[in-house]
N, CA, C and O atoms as a Tripos MOL2 file, in Angstrom:
@<TRIPOS>MOLECULE
protein
  192   191    48     0     0
PROTEIN
NO_CHARGES

@<TRIPOS>ATOM
      1 N         115.3950   86.1100  124.9660 N.3       1 MET1
      2 CA        114.9850   86.9320  123.8410 C.3       1 MET1
      3 C         113.5620   86.5670  123.4090 C.2       1 MET1
      4 O         112.7530   87.4520  123.1310 O.2       1 MET1
      5 N         113.2560   85.2670  123.3520 N.am      2 VAL2
      6 CA        111.9180   84.8290  122.9500 C.3       2 VAL2
      7 C         110.8800   85.3160  123.9640 C.2       2 VAL2
      8 O         109.7890   85.7400  123.5850 O.2       2 VAL2
      9 N         111.2220   85.2550  125.2390 N.am      3 THR3
     10 CA        110.3070   85.7060  126.2820 C.3       3 THR3
     11 C         110.0120   87.1950  126.1440 C.2       3 THR3
     12 O         108.8650   87.6190  126.2880 O.2       3 THR3
     13 N         111.0350   87.9820  125.8680 N.am      4 LEU4
     14 CA        110.8520   89.4220  125.7170 C.3       4 LEU4
     15 C         109.9680   89.7380  124.5100 C.2       4 LEU4
     16 O         109.0890   90.5950  124.5940 O.2       4 LEU4
     17 N         110.1950   89.0550  123.3990 N.am      5 ILE5
     18 CA        109.3810   89.2870  122.2040 C.3       5 ILE5
     19 C         107.9280   88.8760  122.4520 C.2       5 ILE5
     20 O         107.0060   89.5610  122.0090 O.2       5 ILE5
     21 N         107.7230   87.7690  123.1520 N.am      6 THR6
     22 CA        106.3720   87.3290  123.4890 C.3       6 THR6
     23 C         105.6820   88.3600  124.3840 C.2       6 THR6
     24 O         104.5040   88.6620  124.1930 O.2       6 THR6
     25 N         106.4130   88.8920  125.3510 N.am      7 PHE7
     26 CA        105.8640   89.9180  126.2410 C.3       7 PHE7
     27 C         105.4930   91.1770  125.4510 C.2       7 PHE7
     28 O         104.4360   91.7650  125.6800 O.2       7 PHE7
     29 N         106.3550   91.5860  124.5310 N.am      8 ILE8
     30 CA        106.0960   92.7710  123.7070 C.3       8 ILE8
     31 C         104.8360   92.5640  122.8570 C.2       8 ILE8
     32 O         104.0220   93.4780  122.7250 O.2       8 ILE8
     33 N         104.6760   91.3860  122.2910 N.am      9 ILE9
     34 CA        103.4760   91.0970  121.4960 C.3       9 ILE9
     35 C         102.2290   91.1800  122.3760 C.2       9 ILE9
     36 O         101.2120   91.7370  121.9620 O.2       9 ILE9
     37 N         102.3060   90.6290  123.5810 N.am     10 GLY10
     38 CA        101.1760   90.6800  124.5080 C.3      10 GLY10
     39 C         100.8190   92.0970  124.8950 C.2      10 GLY10
     40 O          99.6400   92.4500  124.9250 O.2      10 GLY10
     41 N         101.8150   92.9160  125.1910 N.am     11 VAL11
     42 CA        101.5710   94.3160  125.5530 C.3      11 VAL11
     43 C         100.9830   95.0670  124.3630 C.2      11 VAL11
     44 O         100.0970   95.9030  124.5370 O.2      11 VAL11
     45 N         101.4660   94.7780  123.1540 N.am     12 PHE12
     46 CA        100.9260   95.4230  121.9590 C.3      12 PHE12
     47 C          99.4540   95.0710  121.7720 C.2      12 PHE12
     48 O          98.6420   95.9320  121.4320 O.2      12 PHE12
     49 N          99.1120   93.7970  121.9970 N.am     13 LEU13
     50 CA         97.7150   93.3860  121.8630 C.3      13 LEU13
     51 C          96.8340   94.0610  122.9220 C.2      13 LEU13
     52 O          95.6980   94.4330  122.6300 O.2      13 LEU13
     53 N          97.3470   94.2210  124.1470 N.am     14 TRP14
     54 CA         96.6020   94.9500  125.1720 C.3      14 TRP14
     55 C          96.4320   96.4140  124.7850 C.2      14 TRP14
     56 O          95.3970   97.0190  125.0660 O.2      14 TRP14
     57 N          97.4420   96.9810  124.1430 N.am     15 LEU15
     58 CA         97.3420   98.3670  123.6730 C.3      15 LEU15
     59 C          96.2420   98.4910  122.6190 C.2      15 LEU15
     60 O          95.4480   99.4310  122.6600 O.2      15 LEU15
     61 N          96.1930   97.5590  121.6880 N.am     16 ILE16
     62 CA         95.1400   97.5640  120.6740 C.3      16 ILE16
     63 C          93.7680   97.4300  121.3400 C.2      16 ILE16
     64 O          92.8180   98.1090  120.9500 O.2      16 ILE16
     65 N          93.6700   96.5610  122.3350 N.am     17 TYR17
     66 CA         92.4160   96.3820  123.0670 C.3      17 TYR17
     67 C          92.0100   97.6700  123.7840 C.2      17 TYR17
     68 O          90.8360   98.0390  123.7830 O.2      17 TYR17
     69 N          92.9670   98.3440  124.3880 N.am     18 GLY18
     70 CA         92.6830   99.6100  125.0580 C.3      18 GLY18
     71 C          92.2210  100.6780  124.0910 C.2      18 GLY18
     72 O          91.3300  101.4660  124.4080 O.2      18 GLY18
     73 N          92.8240  100.7080  122.9110 N.am     19 ILE19
     74 CA         92.3870  101.6630  121.8820 C.3      19 ILE19
     75 C          90.9710  101.3200  121.4330 C.2      19 ILE19
     76 O          90.1520  102.2140  121.2220 O.2      19 ILE19
     77 N          90.6800  100.0350  121.2880 N.am     20 TYR20
     78 CA         89.3410   99.6030  120.8960 C.3      20 TYR20
     79 C          88.2920  100.0340  121.9210 C.2      20 TYR20
     80 O          87.2000  100.4710  121.5590 O.2      20 TYR20
     81 N          88.6400   99.9050  123.2160 N.am     21 LEU21
     82 CA         87.7190  100.2940  124.2900 C.3      21 LEU21
     83 C          87.7320  101.7920  124.5640 C.2      21 LEU21
     84 O          86.8570  102.3100  125.2590 O.2      21 LEU21
     85 N          88.7190  102.4820  124.0210 N.am     22 GLN22
     86 CA         88.9520  103.9000  124.2980 C.3      22 GLN22
     87 C          89.1490  104.1340  125.7990 C.2      22 GLN22
     88 O          88.6310  105.0950  126.3670 O.2      22 GLN22
     89 N          89.9090  103.2310  126.4250 N.am     23 ALA23
     90 CA         90.1830  103.2930  127.8550 C.3      23 ALA23
     91 C          91.5810  103.8890  128.0510 C.2      23 ALA23
     92 O          92.5920  103.2270  127.8170 O.2      23 ALA23
     93 N          91.6110  105.1340  128.4780 N.am     24 LEU24
     94 CA         92.8770  105.8470  128.6020 C.3      24 LEU24
     95 C          93.8770  105.1710  129.5440 C.2      24 LEU24
     96 O          95.0560  105.1050  129.1950 O.2      24 LEU24
     97 N          93.4730  104.6610  130.7290 N.am     25 PRO25
     98 CA         94.4720  104.0000  131.5940 C.3      25 PRO25
     99 C          95.1490  102.8060  130.9310 C.2      25 PRO25
    100 O          96.3540  102.6110  131.0910 O.2      25 PRO25
    101 N          94.3840  102.0060  130.1890 N.am     26 ILE26
    102 CA         94.9710  100.8450  129.5040 C.3      26 ILE26
    103 C          95.9090  101.3170  128.3980 C.2      26 ILE26
    104 O          96.9890  100.7540  128.2140 O.2      26 ILE26
    105 N          95.5080  102.3330  127.6740 N.am     27 ILE27
    106 CA         96.3340  102.8540  126.5840 C.3      27 ILE27
    107 C          97.6400  103.4230  127.1230 C.2      27 ILE27
    108 O          98.7100  103.1200  126.5940 O.2      27 ILE27
    109 N          97.5660  104.2390  128.1630 N.am     28 LEU28
    110 CA         98.7780  104.8640  128.7090 C.3      28 LEU28
    111 C          99.7300  103.8350  129.3040 C.2      28 LEU28
    112 O         100.9300  103.8560  129.0270 O.2      28 LEU28
    113 N          99.1960  102.9380  130.1180 N.am     29 ALA29
    114 CA        100.0500  101.9410  130.7740 C.3      29 ALA29
    115 C         100.7640  101.0620  129.7570 C.2      29 ALA29
    116 O         101.9590  100.7980  129.8870 O.2      29 ALA29
    117 N         100.0350  100.6120  128.7530 N.am     30 ASN30
    118 CA        100.6430   99.7210  127.7710 C.3      30 ASN30
    119 C         101.5370  100.4580  126.7910 C.2      30 ASN30
    120 O         102.4890   99.8750  126.2730 O.2      30 ASN30
    121 N         101.2540  101.7270  126.5240 N.am     31 SER31
    122 CA        102.1430  102.5150  125.6670 C.3      31 SER31
    123 C         103.5070  102.7010  126.3180 C.2      31 SER31
    124 O         104.5420  102.5280  125.6750 O.2      31 SER31
    125 N         103.4960  103.0550  127.5910 N.am     32 VAL32
    126 CA        104.7610  103.2470  128.3180 C.3      32 VAL32
    127 C         105.5220  101.9320  128.4090 C.2      32 VAL32
    128 O         106.7290  101.8910  128.1730 O.2      32 VAL32
    129 N         104.8160  100.8570  128.7510 N.am     33 THR33
    130 CA        105.4540   99.5450  128.8520 C.3      33 THR33
    131 C         106.0360   99.1010  127.5160 C.2      33 THR33
    132 O         107.1550   98.5910  127.4580 O.2      33 THR33
    133 N         105.2730   99.2960  126.4440 N.am     34 LEU34
    134 CA        105.7500   98.9150  125.1150 C.3      34 LEU34
    135 C         106.9690   99.7340  124.7190 C.2      34 LEU34
    136 O         107.9270   99.1920  124.1670 O.2      34 LEU34
    137 N         106.9440  101.0290  124.9940 N.am     35 PHE35
    138 CA        108.0650  101.9050  124.6550 C.3      35 PHE35
    139 C         109.3560  101.4350  125.3320 C.2      35 PHE35
    140 O         110.3860  101.2790  124.6750 O.2      35 PHE35
    141 N         109.2950  101.2130  126.6420 N.am     36 PHE36
    142 CA        110.4980  100.8050  127.3620 C.3      36 PHE36
    143 C         110.9690   99.4060  126.9790 C.2      36 PHE36
    144 O         112.1720   99.1460  126.9460 O.2      36 PHE36
    145 N         110.0420   98.5130  126.6920 N.am     37 ASN37
    146 CA        110.4460   97.1690  126.2990 C.3      37 ASN37
    147 C         111.0310   97.1300  124.8990 C.2      37 ASN37
    148 O         111.8990   96.3040  124.6170 O.2      37 ASN37
    149 N         110.5690   98.0130  124.0120 N.am     38 LEU38
    150 CA        111.1970   98.0980  122.6950 C.3      38 LEU38
    151 C         112.6170   98.6490  122.8110 C.2      38 LEU38
    152 O         113.5010   98.2390  122.0590 O.2      38 LEU38
    153 N         112.8440   99.5730  123.7440 N.am     39 ILE39
    154 CA        114.2080  100.0670  124.0000 C.3      39 ILE39
    155 C         115.0830   98.9220  124.5160 C.2      39 ILE39
    156 O         116.2230   98.7590  124.0810 O.2      39 ILE39
    157 N         114.5440   98.1360  125.4410 N.am     40 ILE40
    158 CA        115.2970   96.9960  125.9810 C.3      40 ILE40
    159 C         115.6400   96.0050  124.8630 C.2      40 ILE40
    160 O         116.7670   95.5150  124.7930 O.2      40 ILE40
    161 N         114.6690   95.7100  123.9890 N.am     41 LEU41
    162 CA        114.9140   94.7950  122.8740 C.3      41 LEU41
    163 C         115.9820   95.3460  121.9450 C.2      41 LEU41
    164 O         116.8760   94.6130  121.5230 O.2      41 LEU41
    165 N         115.9000   96.6270  121.6240 N.am     42 TRP42
    166 CA        116.8960   97.2550  120.7510 C.3      42 TRP42
    167 C         118.2920   97.1750  121.3720 C.2      42 TRP42
    168 O         119.2600   96.8710  120.6750 O.2      42 TRP42
    169 N         118.4030   97.4450  122.6800 N.am     43 LEU43
    170 CA        119.7050   97.3770  123.3430 C.3      43 LEU43
    171 C         120.2360   95.9460  123.4040 C.2      43 LEU43
    172 O         121.4400   95.7260  123.2690 O.2      43 LEU43
    173 N         119.3510   94.9770  123.6070 N.am     44 LYS44
    174 CA        119.7860   93.5720  123.6140 C.3      44 LYS44
    175 C         120.3400   93.1690  122.2440 C.2      44 LYS44
    176 O         121.3390   92.4530  122.1600 O.2      44 LYS44
    177 N         119.6890   93.6300  121.1770 N.am     45 ILE45
    178 CA        120.1720   93.3080  119.8300 C.3      45 ILE45
    179 C         121.4660   94.0460  119.5230 C.2      45 ILE45
    180 O         122.3890   93.4760  118.9410 O.2      45 ILE45
    181 N         121.5310   95.3020  119.9110 N.am     46 LYS46
    182 CA        122.7100   96.1350  119.5920 C.3      46 LYS46
    183 C         123.9640   95.6530  120.3160 C.2      46 LYS46
    184 O         125.0380   95.6030  119.7170 O.2      46 LYS46
    185 N         123.8440   95.3000  121.5910 N.am     47 TYR47
    186 CA        125.0150   94.9360  122.3960 C.3      47 TYR47
    187 C         125.1560   93.4420  122.6070 C.2      47 TYR47
    188 O         125.7350   93.0110  123.6040 O.2      47 TYR47
    189 N         124.6440   92.6570  121.6990 N.am     48 ARG48
    190 CA        124.7180   91.2070  121.8140 C.3      48 ARG48
    191 C         126.1010   90.6930  121.5540 C.2      48 ARG48
    192 O         126.3320   89.4860  121.6130 O.2      48 ARG48
@<TRIPOS>BOND
     1     1     2 1
     2     2     3 1
     3     3     4 2
     4     3     5 am
     5     5     6 1
     6     6     7 1
     7     7     8 2
     8     7     9 am
     9     9    10 1
    10    10    11 1
    11    11    12 2
    12    11    13 am
    13    13    14 1
    14    14    15 1
    15    15    16 2
    16    15    17 am
    17    17    18 1
    18    18    19 1
    19    19    20 2
    20    19    21 am
    21    21    22 1
    22    22    23 1
    23    23    24 2
    24    23    25 am
    25    25    26 1
    26    26    27 1
    27    27    28 2
    28    27    29 am
    29    29    30 1
    30    30    31 1
    31    31    32 2
    32    31    33 am
    33    33    34 1
    34    34    35 1
    35    35    36 2
    36    35    37 am
    37    37    38 1
    38    38    39 1
    39    39    40 2
    40    39    41 am
    41    41    42 1
    42    42    43 1
    43    43    44 2
    44    43    45 am
    45    45    46 1
    46    46    47 1
    47    47    48 2
    48    47    49 am
    49    49    50 1
    50    50    51 1
    51    51    52 2
    52    51    53 am
    53    53    54 1
    54    54    55 1
    55    55    56 2
    56    55    57 am
    57    57    58 1
    58    58    59 1
    59    59    60 2
    60    59    61 am
    61    61    62 1
    62    62    63 1
    63    63    64 2
    64    63    65 am
    65    65    66 1
    66    66    67 1
    67    67    68 2
    68    67    69 am
    69    69    70 1
    70    70    71 1
    71    71    72 2
    72    71    73 am
    73    73    74 1
    74    74    75 1
    75    75    76 2
    76    75    77 am
    77    77    78 1
    78    78    79 1
    79    79    80 2
    80    79    81 am
    81    81    82 1
    82    82    83 1
    83    83    84 2
    84    83    85 am
    85    85    86 1
    86    86    87 1
    87    87    88 2
    88    87    89 am
    89    89    90 1
    90    90    91 1
    91    91    92 2
    92    91    93 am
    93    93    94 1
    94    94    95 1
    95    95    96 2
    96    95    97 am
    97    97    98 1
    98    98    99 1
    99    99   100 2
   100    99   101 am
   101   101   102 1
   102   102   103 1
   103   103   104 2
   104   103   105 am
   105   105   106 1
   106   106   107 1
   107   107   108 2
   108   107   109 am
   109   109   110 1
   110   110   111 1
   111   111   112 2
   112   111   113 am
   113   113   114 1
   114   114   115 1
   115   115   116 2
   116   115   117 am
   117   117   118 1
   118   118   119 1
   119   119   120 2
   120   119   121 am
   121   121   122 1
   122   122   123 1
   123   123   124 2
   124   123   125 am
   125   125   126 1
   126   126   127 1
   127   127   128 2
   128   127   129 am
   129   129   130 1
   130   130   131 1
   131   131   132 2
   132   131   133 am
   133   133   134 1
   134   134   135 1
   135   135   136 2
   136   135   137 am
   137   137   138 1
   138   138   139 1
   139   139   140 2
   140   139   141 am
   141   141   142 1
   142   142   143 1
   143   143   144 2
   144   143   145 am
   145   145   146 1
   146   146   147 1
   147   147   148 2
   148   147   149 am
   149   149   150 1
   150   150   151 1
   151   151   152 2
   152   151   153 am
   153   153   154 1
   154   154   155 1
   155   155   156 2
   156   155   157 am
   157   157   158 1
   158   158   159 1
   159   159   160 2
   160   159   161 am
   161   161   162 1
   162   162   163 1
   163   163   164 2
   164   163   165 am
   165   165   166 1
   166   166   167 1
   167   167   168 2
   168   167   169 am
   169   169   170 1
   170   170   171 1
   171   171   172 2
   172   171   173 am
   173   173   174 1
   174   174   175 1
   175   175   176 2
   176   175   177 am
   177   177   178 1
   178   178   179 1
   179   179   180 2
   180   179   181 am
   181   181   182 1
   182   182   183 1
   183   183   184 2
   184   183   185 am
   185   185   186 1
   186   186   187 1
   187   187   188 2
   188   187   189 am
   189   189   190 1
   190   190   191 1
   191   191   192 2
@<TRIPOS>SUBSTRUCTURE
     1 MET1         2 RESIDUE 1 A MET
     2 VAL2         6 RESIDUE 1 A VAL
     3 THR3        10 RESIDUE 1 A THR
     4 LEU4        14 RESIDUE 1 A LEU
     5 ILE5        18 RESIDUE 1 A ILE
     6 THR6        22 RESIDUE 1 A THR
     7 PHE7        26 RESIDUE 1 A PHE
     8 ILE8        30 RESIDUE 1 A ILE
     9 ILE9        34 RESIDUE 1 A ILE
    10 GLY10       38 RESIDUE 1 A GLY
    11 VAL11       42 RESIDUE 1 A VAL
    12 PHE12       46 RESIDUE 1 A PHE
    13 LEU13       50 RESIDUE 1 A LEU
    14 TRP14       54 RESIDUE 1 A TRP
    15 LEU15       58 RESIDUE 1 A LEU
    16 ILE16       62 RESIDUE 1 A ILE
    17 TYR17       66 RESIDUE 1 A TYR
    18 GLY18       70 RESIDUE 1 A GLY
    19 ILE19       74 RESIDUE 1 A ILE
    20 TYR20       78 RESIDUE 1 A TYR
    21 LEU21       82 RESIDUE 1 A LEU
    22 GLN22       86 RESIDUE 1 A GLN
    23 ALA23       90 RESIDUE 1 A ALA
    24 LEU24       94 RESIDUE 1 A LEU
    25 PRO25       98 RESIDUE 1 A PRO
    26 ILE26      102 RESIDUE 1 A ILE
    27 ILE27      106 RESIDUE 1 A ILE
    28 LEU28      110 RESIDUE 1 A LEU
    29 ALA29      114 RESIDUE 1 A ALA
    30 ASN30      118 RESIDUE 1 A ASN
    31 SER31      122 RESIDUE 1 A SER
    32 VAL32      126 RESIDUE 1 A VAL
    33 THR33      130 RESIDUE 1 A THR
    34 LEU34      134 RESIDUE 1 A LEU
    35 PHE35      138 RESIDUE 1 A PHE
    36 PHE36      142 RESIDUE 1 A PHE
    37 ASN37      146 RESIDUE 1 A ASN
    38 LEU38      150 RESIDUE 1 A LEU
    39 ILE39      154 RESIDUE 1 A ILE
    40 ILE40      158 RESIDUE 1 A ILE
    41 LEU41      162 RESIDUE 1 A LEU
    42 TRP42      166 RESIDUE 1 A TRP
    43 LEU43      170 RESIDUE 1 A LEU
    44 LYS44      174 RESIDUE 1 A LYS
    45 ILE45      178 RESIDUE 1 A ILE
    46 LYS46      182 RESIDUE 1 A LYS
    47 TYR47      186 RESIDUE 1 A TYR
    48 ARG48      190 RESIDUE 1 A ARG
């Protein structure tokens, strides 16, 4: 669980960096990754 939360924080920071640079590939890749990892986190909490 700690590893997943750390990964989510890292992806979120990369997303912020991509928005700062206005780099669409970084924004898209990290948005999709963040979305799916938040779903995984929600399912881990729900079905624990």
